[in-house]
C-alpha positions in Angstrom: 125.9 82.6 91.0 128.4 85.0 92.4 130.0 84.5 95.8 129.2 86.5 98.9 130.4 86.4 102.5 127.4 84.1 103.1 127.7 81.5 100.4 129.9 79.5 98.1 129.4 79.3 94.4 126.5 77.0 93.8 126.3 74.0 91.5 123.4 72.2 89.8 122.9 69.7 92.5 119.6 69.6 94.3 119.0 69.2 98.0 117.8 66.0 99.4 114.2 65.0 99.0 111.7 65.0 101.8 111.6 61.6 103.6 108.7 59.4 102.5 105.6 59.9 104.6 106.9 63.0 106.4 104.4 65.9 106.5 105.3 68.9 104.5 107.1 71.5 106.7 107.0 75.2 106.3 108.7 77.8 108.5 107.8 81.5 108.5 110.1 84.1 110.2 109.2 87.6 111.2 111.5 89.9 113.3 108.6 91.8 115.0 110.3 94.6 116.8 107.2 96.8 116.8 103.5 96.0 116.4 101.9 92.8 115.2 101.9 93.4 111.5 104.6 91.0 110.5 103.4 88.0 112.5 99.7 88.7 111.5 100.8 88.5 107.9 102.6 85.3 108.4 99.7 83.8 110.3 97.4 84.6 107.3 99.9 82.8 105.1 100.1 79.8 107.4 96.4 79.5 107.3 96.3 79.5 103.5 99.1 77.0 103.3 97.6 74.6 105.7 94.1 74.9 104.1 95.7 74.1 100.7 97.5 71.0 102.1 96.2 69.8 105.5 99.3 67.5 105.8 101.4 70.5 106.5 103.3 71.5 109.7 104.0 75.2 110.1 106.5 76.7 112.5 106.2 80.5 113.1 109.4 82.1 114.3 108.7 85.6 115.7 109.9 88.3 118.0 106.4 89.1 119.1 105.4 86.9 122.1 101.8 88.2 121.7 101.6 85.8 118.7 100.8 83.0 121.1 97.5 84.7 121.9 96.4 85.2 118.3 94.2 82.8 116.3 96.3 80.1 114.7 95.7 77.5 112.0 95.8 73.8 112.8 99.2 72.1 112.9 100.8 75.5 113.6 103.2 76.3 116.4 105.2 79.3 117.6 108.8 79.9 118.6 109.2 83.3 120.2 112.5 85.0 120.3 113.9 87.3 123.0 112.2 90.7 122.3 113.6 93.8 120.8 112.2 97.4 120.7 113.0 100.5 118.6 113.6 103.8 120.2 112.4 107.1 118.7 115.3 107.2 116.3 114.7 103.7 115.0 117.6 102.1 116.9 117.2 98.6 118.3 117.6 97.6 121.9 116.5 94.7 124.1 112.9 95.2 125.2 112.9 93.0 128.3 116.4 91.6 129.0 119.1 93.7 130.6 121.5 92.5 127.8 123.3 94.5 125.2 122.0 94.5 121.7 124.8 92.2 120.4 124.1 89.8 123.2 120.4 89.6 122.4 121.0 89.3 118.6 123.5 86.5 119.3 120.9 84.7 121.4 118.2 85.1 118.8 120.6 84.0 116.1 121.4 80.7 117.9 117.7 80.0 118.6 116.8 80.6 114.9 119.7 78.4 113.6 118.8 75.6 116.1 115.1 75.7 115.5 115.4 75.7 111.7 118.0 73.0 111.7 115.9 70.7 113.9 112.6 71.5 112.0 114.3 71.1 108.6 111.5 72.9 106.6 110.8 72.3 103.0 110.2 76.0 102.6 111.3 79.0 104.7 109.5 82.3 104.1 111.3 85.3 105.6 109.2 88.5 106.1 110.8 91.7 104.8 114.3 91.6 106.3 116.4 89.2 104.2 119.1 88.7 106.8 117.0 89.3 109.9 117.6 92.0 112.4 121.4 92.8 112.3 122.1 89.7 110.4 120.5 87.3 112.9 119.4 84.9 110.1 122.9 84.6 108.5 123.8 81.4 110.4 120.5 79.8 109.8 120.5 80.6 106.0 124.0 79.3 105.7 123.2 76.1 107.5 120.1 75.5 105.2 122.1 75.6 102.0 122.1 72.2 100.3 119.5 70.8 102.7 116.5 70.9 100.3 114.9 74.0 101.9 113.5 76.5 99.4 113.9 80.1 100.7 111.6 83.0 99.9 111.7 86.7 100.8 108.2 88.0 101.4 107.7 91.8 101.0 104.7 94.0 101.5 104.0 96.0 98.4 105.4 99.3 99.8 108.6 99.4 101.8 109.3 103.1 102.1 110.3 105.9 99.8 112.4 104.5 97.0 115.4 106.5 98.2 115.2 105.1 101.7 114.5 101.6 100.5 117.5 101.5 98.2 119.8 103.0 101.0 118.6 100.4 103.5 119.0 97.5 101.0 122.6 98.6 100.3 123.5 99.0 104.0 122.1 95.5 104.9 123.5 93.7 101.8 120.0 92.6 100.8 120.7 92.4 97.1 123.7 90.1 97.6 121.8 88.0 100.1 118.7 87.6 97.8 120.9 86.9 94.8 122.9 84.2 96.6 120.6 82.6 99.2 117.0 83.1 98.1 115.0 81.2 95.5 112.2 83.7 95.1 110.8 87.0 96.2 107.0 87.3 96.8 105.6 90.9 96.7 102.2 90.9 98.5 100.5 93.4 96.3 99.1 94.3 92.9 101.7 95.9 90.6 99.0 98.0 89.0 98.5 99.8 92.3 102.2 100.0 93.3 105.0 98.5 91.3 107.7 97.8 93.9 110.3 96.7 91.3 109.9 99.8 89.1 109.4 102.3 91.9 112.5 101.1 93.8 114.5 100.2 90.7 115.3 96.8 92.2 118.5 95.2 90.7 118.0 92.7 87.9 119.2 89.9 90.1 116.4 90.5 92.5 113.7 91.5 90.0 114.2 88.2 88.1 113.0 86.4 91.2 109.9 88.5 91.9 106.4 87.3 91.7 103.5 89.7 92.6 101.0 87.6 94.6 98.1 90.1 94.9 97.1 91.6 98.3 96.8 89.0 101.1 93.2 90.1 101.5 90.4 87.7 100.6 90.2 84.8 103.0 91.9 86.5 106.0 90.8 84.9 109.2 89.7 81.7 107.5 91.2 78.5 108.9 92.4 80.0 112.2 91.1 79.2 115.6 90.6 81.7 118.5 92.0 79.9 121.5 90.2 81.9 124.2 86.9 80.5 125.5 83.9 81.7 123.4 82.3 83.1 126.5 85.4 85.3 127.0 85.5 86.7 123.5 84.2 90.2 122.8 81.7 90.3 120.0 80.9 93.2 117.6 77.8 95.1 118.5 74.5 94.0 117.1 73.4 97.6 116.3 75.0 99.6 113.5 78.4 101.0 114.4 81.4 102.8 112.9 84.9 101.6 113.7 88.4 103.0 114.4 91.5 101.0 114.0 95.0 102.2 115.1 97.0 99.1 114.4 99.1 98.0 117.3 98.4 101.3 118.9 102.0 102.4 119.7 101.6 105.5 117.6 97.8 105.8 117.2 96.9 107.9 120.2 96.1 111.1 118.4 93.8 109.4 115.9 92.1 107.5 118.7 91.5 110.6 120.7 90.1 112.4 117.7 87.7 109.5 117.0 86.6 109.4 120.7 85.6 113.1 120.4 84.0 112.8 117.0 80.2 113.1 116.5 78.9 109.8 115.3 76.3 109.2 112.5 72.7 109.1 113.6 71.7 105.6 114.7 75.3 104.4 115.1 77.5 103.6 117.9 81.3 103.7 117.8 83.9 101.1 118.4 87.6 102.0 119.0 90.2 99.2 119.0 93.3 100.7 120.7 95.7 97.8 120.0 97.9 96.0 122.6 100.8 98.5 122.4 99.2 101.8 123.2 100.5 103.3 126.3 98.5 102.5 129.4 97.9 106.2 130.3 96.5 106.8 126.8 94.2 103.7 127.0 93.0 104.9 130.4 92.2 108.4 129.1 90.2 106.9 126.2 88.3 104.7 128.6 87.4 107.8 130.7 86.2 109.5 127.6 84.0 106.5 126.8 82.5 106.6 130.2 80.9 109.9 129.3 79.7 108.5 125.9 77.3 105.6 126.0 77.6 105.4 122.2 81.3 104.6 122.3 83.0 101.3 123.2 86.8 101.2 123.7 88.4 97.8 123.4 92.1 97.2 124.0 92.7 94.0 122.0 90.6 91.5 120.1 92.2 88.5 118.4 89.7 88.5 115.6 89.5 92.2 114.5 88.4 91.2 111.0 84.9 90.4 112.5 84.6 93.9 113.7 85.7 95.2 110.3 83.2 93.1 108.5 80.3 94.4 110.6 81.1 98.1 110.5 79.2 100.6 108.4 82.4 102.7 107.9 86.0 102.5 109.2 88.6 105.1 110.1 92.0 103.5 110.2 95.7 103.9 110.0 97.2 102.5 106.8 99.2 99.4 108.0 99.3 96.6 105.5 97.1 94.1 107.4 94.5 96.6 108.3 94.2 97.7 104.7 93.9 94.1 103.5 91.1 93.4 105.9 89.3 96.6 104.8 89.7 95.9 101.1 88.5 92.3 101.6 85.4 93.5 103.5 84.6 96.3 101.1 84.0 98.8 103.9 83.9 102.5 103.3 87.3 103.5 104.6 89.1 106.7 105.6 92.9 106.1 105.9 94.9 108.4 108.2 98.4 107.1 107.6 101.4 107.6 109.9 104.1 109.6 108.2 107.1 108.9 110.5 109.5 107.1 110.9 108.5 105.6 107.5 106.5 107.0 104.5 105.2 103.5 103.8 101.6 104.1 105.1 101.2 107.4 103.2 102.5 105.8 99.9 100.1 102.9 100.4 97.1 105.2 101.2 97.7 107.5 98.2 98.2 104.6 95.8 94.8 103.1 96.9 93.2 106.6 96.8 94.3 106.9 93.2 92.4 103.8 92.2 89.3 105.0 94.1 89.2 102.4 96.9 89.7 104.7 100.0 89.6 108.3 101.2 92.7 109.7 102.8 93.3 112.4 105.4 96.7 113.6 106.5 97.3 113.1 110.3 97.5 116.8 111.0 94.0 117.3 109.4 92.3 114.4 111.2 90.5 116.3 114.0 87.2 115.3 115.5 85.1 117.5 113.3 86.6 116.2 110.1 86.3 112.6 111.2 82.7 113.2 112.2 81.8 114.8 108.8 83.4 111.9 106.9 81.6 109.3 109.1 78.2 110.9 108.5 78.7 110.8 104.8 80.3 107.3 104.7 77.8 105.6 106.9 75.1 105.9 104.3 74.6 102.6 102.4 76.6 102.8 99.2 79.0 100.4 97.4 82.7 101.2 97.3 83.5 102.3 93.8 87.0 101.9 92.4 89.2 100.0 90.0 89.3 96.3 90.5 92.4 95.3 92.5 94.0 91.8 92.9 93.0 90.7 96.5 93.7 87.0 96.0 97.2 86.6 97.3 96.2 84.1 99.9 94.9 81.8 97.1 98.0 82.3 94.9 100.7 81.8 97.5 99.9 78.1 98.1 100.4 77.4 94.4 103.7 79.3 94.4 104.8 77.4 97.5 103.9 74.0 96.1 105.7 74.7 92.8 108.9 75.7 94.7 108.8 72.7 97.0 108.2 70.3 94.1 111.0 71.8 92.0 113.5 71.7 94.9 116.0 74.6 95.3 119.4 74.5 93.6 121.7 73.4 96.4 125.2 74.6 97.2 128.1 72.3 96.6 128.1 71.6 100.3 126.2 73.0 103.2 128.1 75.8 104.9 129.2 75.4 108.5 128.3 78.0 111.0 132.0 78.8 111.4 132.0 79.9 107.7 129.7 82.8 108.5 130.8 86.2 109.8 127.9 87.2 112.0 
């Protein structure tokens, strides 16, 4: 293994074994600067891992404090990091604190290193960003070398256009980091739908570590517990309804407004989930629109959106990874209206699924109320979703991959690096 600024050449020695009688420990990190997609994916993974081996403790490390209000599996706890946000040009800044970005990143880095050192996981799964935001994971990754922790990079099946993905990987030294500090790369998709390795021409050192898990679709929501009182939970309507999902809501205003004006199929109501990040003035405008429409319900946030998906006759949705997985698992008739900026990820996902016959797609600029209404009228008629079979069993496959990695033990470095060895 080649050297990098983050590691020394490794030997053949293995890290220390788990102490006898200690529960299996798994940590899952997500940077979560926008929306809830990353933490929701990690919660789904946590539920599958605990269900596979109930003697498992899971620690979720996230930049989304809203995670504490989401349904969690048993034996799962959350460490939230000081929050970040992205501006319109994709630049990071502190969301709440009056600190500079380097100050917040330094604080997050120390929290991550301390939490992971104290928890001493058997497995760490890092979502999407191999070094964390601005390298905030560097110190923790260095400290874990030689400790027996296996480290995995988990990637959604589409990152961005190949050109953008390769440029970002080069700028963040992702290839070197995966080569030197990671034991495996899990791609949460079906390569027959979108082959990330081939499309992005991932380097051989990374491609050799890749396993395609299948979409994290079937079994979502299983094994988690909604912590609000049952009486306080909002339930899906008993009568037939069509549904609109706009992810976290931060960029779903136009689609939500079009759905709120769309004519609904005969005998159906409409449910619109705005997400927790939609601007307050936009939510209030949608509520005012609903006051004049007894057939439309506008809900800001529900912790178990999969129940609303499962009961809908048809769904209009943006094309975020988690929403798509829930829709594929439920087999709902689906119209995807993907965002196109600042990333092309959603459009690439939507078009890939359209090619295999699982969804319909409408470009955002075409998604007006009349077109949505016409699609809903046609889609609400009972009919199975026809399309090529797609692997939706990632949540059944990941626990086996995790168990194999933990049982094998990662190749350890000749000695654990000290934090002082790392240029953060």
